[in-house]
N, C-alpha and C positions, 0 to 999 in steps of 0.2 A: 214348273213342269220342265223348262228348259233346264234349270239347275240339276233337275234329278237326272236328266239324260246327259248331261255334262259329267256328273259324278260317275254315272255308270260307265261310260266312255274311257274315263281315268282309270276307273278300277279295272276294266278289260284290258286297257293298256300295260297296266302295271302287272297283271297275271300273266300277259304274254312276255314281258321282259322278263320276269323272274322265272319263267319256264325255258326261256332262252339261256339265261345265265346258269341256271341249273345244269342244262345240257352240256354247256362249254364247260362248266367245273366239273362233270363226271369224265368227258372226254380228256381233261387236263389230268385227273388223277389215273385213269386207265393208262394214259401214255406214261407218266411215271413209274406204274407198277410194271407195264411192259418193258421198259428200260431196264428197270431193276432184275426182273426175271431173267432177260438175255445176259446182263453182266454176271449175275449169279451164276446162271448155268454155264457160261463159258469160262468162268473161273473154277467152277467145279469140275468141268471137262479137262481142263490144262492141268488141274491138281492131280486127278486120276492118269492122266497120260504121264506125268512126270514121276508118278509113284509116291507123290506125298500123302495120298490117301488111296484105300482100296477101292475096287470097283472097275468097270467098264467106263469109259470117259463119257461117252454119249447117254449112257443108262443114268450115269450120275447127273448129267446136266437136265436130263427130262424130270428126274427125280426133284431137283432144286427148282427148276422152272415151274413144276407143278405146284410147289408151295405157294406160288405167286398167283397162280391160276393160269398160267400159261401153258401153252402145248409147243413142242419142239417140231418145227417145220423142217430144218435142216441142221446137221451137226457134221462138220468136216474137221479132221485133223491133219495137220501138216507137222510131222515130227511132235513138237510139243506145243505147238500152237494150235489153240481150238477156236473155231468160228463157228457160233451159233445163231440160229433165227428162231425166234419165238413169236407165236401169235396168239392174239387173245379177242375175244369177241365183246363188241360194246354195241347192245341192241342188234340191229341187222347188219352192222359193219363190222368185218375183221381186219385188224390192225396187225403190222409185223413191226418187229424189230431186230437188229443184228448186233452182236457184239464179239471182240475177239479178245483173247487173253493167251498169255504165255510169257517166257522169259524174255528180257530184252535182248536184242542183236547184238 
């Protein structure tokens, strides 16, 4: 009987550890997707601001960030430099990332 209880305890501990690691892995993946969405959105806005691609810079940023599952929270242009903030939900938590793109000084 004691061996059965020990086995059940070990199984429960392994299940909790696996669930925790899965949650941490999901957060890491979302973090990378969010950073990629912010980078791509800022690049798209800077390209549109410079005339390299057609369109309104912040609309282009929203379109590109949306392909990653992100939502534009802020989009600012300072001449040809674009700063974009993107948010993404992971369960009950909303995460944000910002990126800047433009020509070198």
